[in-house]
C-alpha positions, 0 to 999 in steps of 0.5 A: 153891808151884808158881811163883817169880818173879824180878825181873831188871834189867840192872846199871849196872856190867854183867851182870844181877841177879835178886831173888825176889818173896816170898822172900829170894833174890838172885843175879847174873851176866854173861849171861842164860844164866849168870843162869838157872843161878844162879837155879836153883841159888839156888832149890835151895839156898833150898828144901832139901826137894823138896816145898817147891820151886816147879815153875817159875821165872819171870823178869820181865826189866825193861829201860829203853829211852831214845830221843830225841824 
């Protein structure tokens, strides 16, 4: 595996959540900077052996925008 993708959303209660696509990894944080660190740590914990770890992490940030007509 060369890359792992995370689906990132703003949490309605504040902060952000990140869920891996194709792996059982989930984490959350108050800021995007903290989220990046938490995602990195979660990936390292999930893939114990270095040869199984992805080389890159991709964050797909989904954000809804609402505006008046």
